Phi, psi and omega in degrees: 000011178281113181261003179094358179283125182238159178277147170243122185227188180266017176289156178301152186302324182274359184290137179292335180284345182295324183254018180286137180271134175262153184292325180291323177290322180295316180290325177292319179293325181291334182274352181269151175296160187299318183265016185290138176294333178296324178294321178295320178295321183287332183260355180286130181254010187283340178161165179079170179279142180288342182257014181289150182248021180285143180277147181273154178260140182289167184298330182284349178101352179277173179282156180283169179294334179296318180291324178293322180291332182278344183300313179297326179294319179295322179293317177296323179292325178293319179295317180296319179294320178295318179297314179296323178295315179295318179297317180294319178296316178296320180298315181294316182295316178291328175296318178293319178297318179297319178300313179293322176299319181294328176291319179295326182292345177295336179263007182246189184290162179120159180283163180297322179297321176296322181291317178294318178299317177298321179296313180289329176295318178294321180293316187273317186254000176056244185299338179291350175302324184293335173298315178293320182302315182273338183279325182269110183293333183269350185273130169060045174258157181295138178295150177293140180292146177244150179279327183236000000 
């Protein structure tokens, strides 16, 4: 199963371990086409780690096609990360607001069971508390004014 792929490491040049083939490199090298630049990187002994994933720069000084192809993916990942970050921030803020609303509702109308249920709903489900808040007509309404 030796495909000729050898490790390039920081071992001294005369060291027998410098040119030792690892099984993962051998199987990876065997799965690549013959003229593949990846095969050249894996079998190159001139320097660097054989398992490095850095993209090479073309002779003209521009970026390689590999780096150009990765650009849309990075942009999509940034948009996805920004969306998830905003969503998580909104979730936390609405969850904190739901918690405080449920505490305020302890001093308003409704049965004690409704108030406890609203409190635990706000703690566990955060923003979904507001569905219960607006759906239950008797929960958390202002008390009727009293004269005395």
